[in-house]
N, C-alpha and C positions, 0 to 999 in steps of 0.2 A: 396470574402468578406474579409474586413479588420478585422484582429484579434484584440481583446481587449489587450491593452498593460498594463502589470503589471510590474511596476518598483520596484526593490529591491535595496535599497540604504543603505550603511553602512560605518562607519568609520573604520571597520576592514574587514575581509574576507567576511562577510555577511552570515555566516552559520545559525545564528539564524533566520533571516528573511526567508531564503531559506527553512529551515525545517518547520517553522510555516506555510508559505503560501502553500507549496506543500502538507502538511497535510490537510489544509483546502480545497484545490482544489479537493481532493478525494471525497468530499461531493457533488460535482456538476458533473453531467453527461454531460460534454462538453469538447471539446478540442479547443474551440474558444478563445484562448488566447496565448500570447507570453510573456515569461519572459525576462525582460531586467535588467541585474544585474550590479550594479555599486559598486565596492568594494574600500576600502581605500580612501573614500572621506574625505578630510581634510580641504578644504577651502570653503568659501562662494561663490567664483567664480564657483567652481564645482557644487554647489547646483543650482546656477543661470542657468548654462548650462543644467543641467538635467531637471529642471522645464520647460525651454524653449522647450526642445525636447518633453517632455510630453504634452505640450500645443499644439504641432503640430499634435499629434495623435488624431484621431476622438474620441476614447474612451480610457482613461488612468486612472490608479490608482497607487498611490505611497505608498509603505510600507517602512518605514525607521527605522533604529536602530542606534541612536547616543547616546553614553554614556555621551558626553559633553552636558550639558544643553543648552549652548549658540548656539550650532550647531542645536540641535533639535528645539529650539525656532525659529531659522532663517529659517529652512526648513518649519516649520508650517506657518510662515508669507508668504513665497514665494508661497507655495501651495495655500493659501487663495487669494493672489493677482492674481494668474493665474487662479482662479476659478477651481482648480483641486480637486480631491478627494484624501485625504491622510490619512494614519493611522500611528501613532507613536506607535511602538511596545514596546519600552523600557521604555520611560519616566514614564508611570503610574506604572510600576513594580518597577522602581528605587525609585520613590517617596513613594510608599507604604512601601517598605522595609526600606527606610530611616526613616519613621515614626515609624515603628515597632522597629527597633534597636536603634533609636535615634542616628544615625550615618550618616555622609555624604558619598555619593558614591565616590569611588576613581576617577571616570571619566577617566579611562585609557582604551583605545580601545584594543581589542584582548586578554583580560585577560583569557577568557575561552579557547582560542586557545593555550595560553602558558601552561595551565594546561594539555591540550590534548597532546601537544608535549612532556611534561615531562613524561606523562604516556607511550606514545609510545617509548620514549627513554629508559625508564625503562624496558619495555617488550623486546626491542631489546637487551639490555644489558644482561637480563636473558637468552634469547635464545643463545646469544654469549657464555656465561659462561657454559651453558649446552653442546653446540657444541664442545667447546675446553676444556672440563673437562678431567682430569686424562691423559693428554698427547695424546688424541685421534688423534689430527691433529696438528703437529708442526707449520703449517702455521699460526695458531692463535697467535703464540708468537709475530710476527711482527705487528699484527693488534691490540693487546691488549693494554689497558691503563696500566694494571699491570699484571705481571706474578708471580704466587706463585710457589715456589719450596720447596720440603721437602720430608721426608720419609713418609711411610704409617702411617695414623692415627695422622696427625698433623693438622687436620681440614681444609685441603685445599678446599674440595668441599663445605662444608657448608659456609665457609668464602667467597668463590667465589660467591655463590648465595646471601649472605647477602650484599656484596659489589655491586652486580648487581642491587639490589633494591635501591641502592644509585646512580644509573646510571653510574657505573664503569664497563667497559668491562674487564673481568678477564679470563686469561688462567692459568691452573695449571699443573705442571709437577711433576710426582713422581720421586724420586731419589732412586736408589738401585744399589748395586755394579755390578750386572750381566748385566747391560745395560748402555751404554753411553747416557748421556742426549743429546737432539737435539742440533745441532750446532748453531741454532738460538739464544740460550740463551747466547752465547758468542759474538754475533754480535750486539745485540740491546744495548741501553744505560743501564748500570747496575743500574741506578736510578729507572728503571721501573721494576726491579726484587726484590721481597721480599722473603727471605729465612725464613722458619718456622721450629723451632726446639722444641722438647719436652723432658722432663726428661726421662731417661731410666726407672725409676720406673713407671711413668705415662703411658708410652708406653706399658710396660709389662701388666699393668692392663687393658687398653682399648683393647689391642690386644687379651687378653684372653677372654674378653667379646665378641669381634668380632667373635672369633672362636666358642664360644658357640652358637651364633645366626646362624652360618653356620652349626651347628651340628658336629663340628670337635673337637677333644680332645685339651684341653688347653695346653697340653705338646708339641704341634707341634712347630717346630723350629721358625716359624713366630713370636711367642710370647716369645721365649727364650732370655735371657739376653745377651748371647754371640752374637746372630744374631742382636739384637737391637743395641748393642755397635758398631758392625761392620758397620751397616747402618749409624749410626750417625757420625761415623768417616769419612765415605765416603762422606756423605752430607756436612760435615764441609769443606772438601777439595774442593768440587765443589763450595760452596758459597764463600770461600776465593779466589778461582780462578776467579770467576765472580766479586767479590768486591761489593756485594750487601748488602742492609740493612737486618739484621737478627732479628727476633722476637722470643722470647721464649714464647710459648703459654701454657706451663704446668700449670700456675696458672691464666690464663686469660680466660674470657668468650669470645664467638665469637664477641659480641658487643664491648668489650674492644679492641680486636685485630683490628677490623675494624676501630674503632675510631683512633687508632694509625696510621693505614695506610692512612686514609683520611687526618689526620693532616700532615703526612709525605709528601703526595702528594702536599698539600698546600705549605709547607715549601720549597720543591724542585721545585715548580712551574711546576708540571707535569699536562699538559692539557689532557683533555679527547678527544680521536680521534673520528671523524665521519666516519662511515662505508659507 
C-alpha cells in the first residue's frame, strides 16, 4: 500500500512545520504516511520541483512555512494549479499579528533558530565558566575567550557567570603566593587575560564577612591586612609579567566591570571561540 505523502516545506530549517504536523499526527491512529521534508527553499524553481513531485504521488498534502509573502503566495498558486491540497501555516499568523501590532513582519527566515542558537550558546558558556572556575582545570585557559586572574574575593566567579550570560566563555585563576599560576597564562595572548584587583580595605571587609559565613573567627590571617598586602603585591608582579589589562573592582558593581570587559573585547577585536 502506498503511503500518504506529507510534504513539509520551509525557507528555513522547517522546525515549525515539523513540530506542528507531528503534534497533529498524534491525533490519528495510523502510520500510513511518509514525511518528506524540504528545508531552506529559497527559489520559485524549487517550489515548482516540489509541487511536481507531490503531483506524482497518489495522495499528497503540502504544509509550508514561508515568512516571505511572495514565496507563500507563489506556493499557494502552484498548489492550486497542480490540484494539490496545501496548508499555509505561517501566513495567517503573520497577518493576524501584523494587524494586532500594526507593524510589518521582518520576513527574515530562521529568526527563531537564531534565538535558539543564542540560548544554547549562552548555556554552553555558563557550563564552561562553571567547569573552569577557580583554576579547577588549567586546560580551560587556552579554550576561554577571557581569563580572569586575581586574589581571593575580587569577584572572579560572579563576574565569570555574568559574562557567560553574555555568551563569553570565561576561565578564572586565583593568585596567591604559595602556588605558582598555571604556565598557560604566560603562553596565551595577554589581551585575553584580565587582572582584577581590589583595595586592601575592601578586601579586609569582604574577607571578614566571608569568614563569618564559614563560622570562622574574623581574626584569621586570611582577612589580615598583612596577608592581603602580601597577596596583592604578588598578584601585581604576576599581572605585570603577563602584561594584561588590569581592572580595579573596589568601587565597581559586577555589571560595570563586565561592561568594561565587553568594551575592551570589542576594542581589542577579541573574537569568541567556538568549542
